[in-house]
C-alpha positions in Angstrom: 5.3 81.6 73.7 8.3 80.8 71.4 8.2 78.9 68.2 10.8 77.2 66.5 10.3 75.7 62.7 12.6 74.0 60.5 11.4 73.2 56.9 13.3 71.1 54.5 12.5 71.5 50.5 12.4 68.4 48.4 15.9 68.9 47.4 17.0 68.8 51.1 17.8 72.6 51.8 16.7 73.5 55.2 15.1 77.1 56.4 14.5 78.1 59.9 11.8 80.1 61.3 11.6 81.8 64.6 8.4 83.1 66.0 7.1 82.9 62.2 10.1 85.1 60.9 12.5 83.4 58.6 16.0 83.6 60.0 19.3 82.1 59.3 21.0 79.1 60.9 23.0 81.0 63.3 20.1 83.1 64.4 18.1 80.0 64.8 21.0 78.4 66.9 21.4 81.4 69.0 17.4 81.6 69.9 17.5 78.1 70.9 20.8 78.8 73.0 19.0 81.6 74.7 16.6 79.1 76.2 19.2 76.7 77.1 18.8 74.4 74.3 22.4 73.5 72.7 22.3 72.0 69.4 26.0 71.1 69.4 25.3 69.3 72.7 22.0 67.5 72.0 20.9 68.3 75.3 17.3 68.7 74.5 16.3 65.3 72.7 17.5 61.8 73.4 18.2 59.8 70.2 18.2 56.2 70.0 21.6 54.6 71.0 22.5 57.6 73.1 22.3 55.8 76.4 24.5 52.8 75.3 26.9 55.2 73.5 27.0 57.5 76.7 27.7 54.2 78.6 30.6 53.1 76.4 32.3 56.4 76.4 35.7 56.8 78.5 36.1 59.2 81.3 37.8 61.7 79.2 35.0 61.4 76.5 32.3 61.7 79.4 34.0 65.1 80.4 34.2 66.5 76.9 30.5 65.7 76.6 29.5 67.2 79.6 31.6 70.3 78.6 29.5 70.4 75.3 26.4 70.1 77.3 27.2 72.8 79.8 28.7 74.7 77.2 32.1 75.4 78.6 33.7 73.8 75.7 33.1 77.2 73.8 35.5 78.5 76.3 38.1 75.9 76.2 40.5 77.7 74.0 40.3 81.0 76.4 40.6 78.6 79.3 43.7 76.7 77.9 45.2 80.3 77.1 44.3 81.6 80.5 45.9 78.4 82.0 49.0 78.4 79.9 49.5 82.4 81.1 48.6 81.2 84.7 51.2 78.4 84.3 53.8 81.2 82.8 53.0 83.7 85.7 53.4 80.7 88.4 56.7 79.9 86.7 57.7 83.5 86.6 56.7 83.9 90.2 59.0 81.1 91.3 61.8 82.2 89.0 61.6 85.7 90.8 61.3 84.0 94.1 64.3 81.8 93.6 65.9 84.8 91.9 65.3 87.2 95.2 66.4 84.2 97.3 69.7 83.9 95.4 70.0 87.5 95.8 69.4 87.3 99.4 71.9 84.5 99.6 74.7 86.4 97.6 73.7 89.5 100.0 74.3 87.4 103.0 77.5 86.1 101.3 78.8 89.5 100.5 78.2 90.8 103.7 80.0 88.0 105.3 82.9 88.8 103.0 82.8 92.3 103.7 82.9 91.5 107.2 85.8 89.2 106.8 87.8 91.7 104.8 87.0 94.5 107.2 88.4 92.2 110.1 91.4 90.9 107.8 92.3 94.8 107.0 91.8 95.5 110.8 94.4 92.8 111.5 96.7 93.9 108.7 96.6 97.4 110.4 97.3 95.8 113.9 100.1 93.9 112.5 101.4 97.2 110.6 101.3 98.9 113.9 103.2 96.3 116.1 105.9 95.8 113.2 106.5 99.6 113.1 106.6 99.6 116.9 109.0 96.7 117.2 111.2 98.3 114.5 111.2 101.7 116.3 112.0 99.5 119.5 114.9 97.7 117.8 116.3 100.9 116.2 116.2 102.6 119.5 118.1 99.8 121.6 120.4 99.5 118.3 121.1 103.4 118.8 121.4 103.1 122.6 123.9 100.1 122.2 126.0 101.7 119.5 126.1 104.8 121.8 127.4 102.6 124.5 129.8 100.8 122.6 131.3 104.0 121.2 131.5 105.2 124.7 133.5 102.2 125.7 135.6 102.5 122.4 136.5 106.0 123.5 137.3 105.0 127.0 139.7 102.2 125.5 141.1 104.8 123.0 142.1 106.8 126.0 143.4 103.9 128.0 145.4 102.7 124.9 146.8 106.3 124.5 148.1 106.4 128.1 149.3 102.7 127.8 151.2 103.9 124.7 152.5 106.9 126.3 153.5 104.8 129.4 155.1 102.3 126.8 156.9 104.9 125.0 158.0 106.5 128.5 159.3 103.0 129.4 161.2 102.6 126.2 162.8 105.9 126.8 164.0 105.2 130.2 165.1 101.9 128.9 167.2 103.5 126.4 168.6 105.9 128.9 169.3 103.0 131.6 170.9 100.9 128.6 173.2 103.9 127.7 174.0 104.1 131.5 174.5 100.4 131.5 176.7 100.4 128.4 178.7 103.4 130.0 179.0 101.4 133.3 180.2 98.3 131.6 182.8 100.1 129.6 183.9 101.9 133.0 183.9 98.5 134.7 186.1 97.0 131.8 188.3 99.9 132.2 188.4 99.6 135.7 189.1 95.8 135.2 192.0 96.8 132.7 193.4 99.3 135.2 193.1 97.0 138.3 196.1 94.8 136.9 198.2 97.6 136.5 197.1 99.1 139.6 197.5 96.1 141.7 199.9 97.7 143.9 197.5 100.3 145.0 194.5 98.1 145.6 193.9 99.1 149.0 193.6 102.8 148.2 191.4 102.3 145.4 189.2 99.3 146.7 186.4 101.7 148.2 186.0 103.3 144.6 185.9 99.7 143.1 183.0 98.6 145.3 181.2 101.7 144.5 181.5 101.0 140.9 180.4 97.5 141.1 177.6 98.5 143.4 176.4 101.1 140.8 176.7 98.8 137.9 174.6 96.2 139.9 172.0 98.7 140.8 171.8 99.9 136.9 171.6 96.2 135.8 168.6 95.5 138.3 167.0 98.9 137.1 167.5 97.5 133.5 166.0 94.2 134.2 162.8 96.1 135.8 162.3 98.4 133.2 162.4 95.4 130.7 159.6 93.5 132.7 157.2 96.5 132.6 158.0 97.3 129.0 156.7 93.6 128.6 153.9 93.9 130.6 152.9 97.1 128.5 153.3 95.2 125.7 150.9 92.7 126.8 148.2 95.4 127.7 148.8 97.1 124.4 147.9 93.7 122.7 145.0 93.1 125.0 143.6 96.7 124.2 144.0 96.1 120.2 142.3 92.9 120.9 139.2 94.6 122.5 139.5 97.5 119.9 138.9 94.8 117.0 136.0 93.2 118.7 134.4 96.6 119.2 134.8 97.4 115.7 133.3 94.0 114.5 130.4 94.8 117.0 130.0 98.1 115.6 130.1 97.0 111.9 127.3 94.0 113.0 125.2 96.7 114.6 125.3 99.1 111.5 124.3 96.1 109.1 121.7 95.0 111.3 120.5 98.5 111.4 120.6 98.8 107.7 118.9 95.1 107.1 116.2 96.5 109.6 115.8 99.6 107.4 115.5 97.8 104.2 113.0 95.4 105.7 110.9 98.5 107.1 111.2 100.2 103.8 109.9 97.0 102.1 106.7 96.6 104.4 106.1 100.0 103.9 106.2 99.8 100.0 104.0 96.4 100.2 101.6 97.8 102.5 99.1 98.6 99.8 95.4 98.8 101.5 96.7 99.1 104.9 94.6 101.8 107.1 97.8 102.3 109.4 101.2 104.1 108.6 104.0 105.7 110.6 102.7 109.4 111.4 104.5 112.5 110.5 106.2 112.4 114.1 107.3 108.8 113.9 108.6 109.4 110.4 110.7 112.3 111.7 112.0 110.5 114.7 112.8 107.6 112.7 114.7 109.5 110.0 116.6 111.4 113.0 117.5 108.2 114.7 118.6 106.9 111.4 120.8 109.6 110.6 122.4 110.0 114.1 123.3 106.3 113.9 124.9 106.8 110.2 126.7 109.8 111.6 128.1 108.0 114.7 129.1 104.9 112.9 130.7 106.9 110.2 132.8 108.9 112.7 133.5 105.7 114.8 134.9 103.9 111.3 137.1 107.2 110.8 138.5 107.3 114.4 139.2 103.5 114.1 
């Protein structure tokens, strides 16, 4: 059996006893709470007007009263603090989840960008390889064409020398025939002059005169033939000179194209930063060899022209 006693003095001062022992109010209240009698909640007595007061309470006030009766109000601050921590933890979790989700999205985006960059580098490498092969192909064909043009030029030079030699020989023969023709004309003039004085002996000199005339006619025809041959040789010489000029122009054009291709190749090679494919040492050596041979041949050809 447990007894609880409250004494009020005439002065209005209260004293408390528990099982006949004087205790403080806090001890007295703790002893009541141990048997589920909550003084603050007033759950052990029904005072006058409590029923009407409870009926007028709002839902929030009823909840507060029930919390006081059940004793949960004592844990309100702790509950609010834990609730706040819970909300903060949920917010942190959501933030971490969204951040992780963003990281995954960024990682996916970076991977796509990396794959795209690798594909781009592969295409650049393929483009560089194709350009290198194309330039080497062009250089090879230009060098081949230069060699063919040089051979054609050499042949035309030989023909030109032959034609010039034939022309010189024809001019030499023409001069000789002109000298003979001049001598024959002089002889004919002399004969014509003596013909008047030798009219009496025409019968005896007639064969010599006829022979001389025939010789003059033959020489005249020979001179005419040589003149025609000389004209033909001059026409051939002019044609060969035009051909030589055209070949010279072609060689200059090919040399300029080769130089332009070489500059473009050097520019591509200089700007090719980040490319994964360049000329191999063997290709570089072959390219330099072709370039030097083309330069030497072009220089020799210009000197000969």
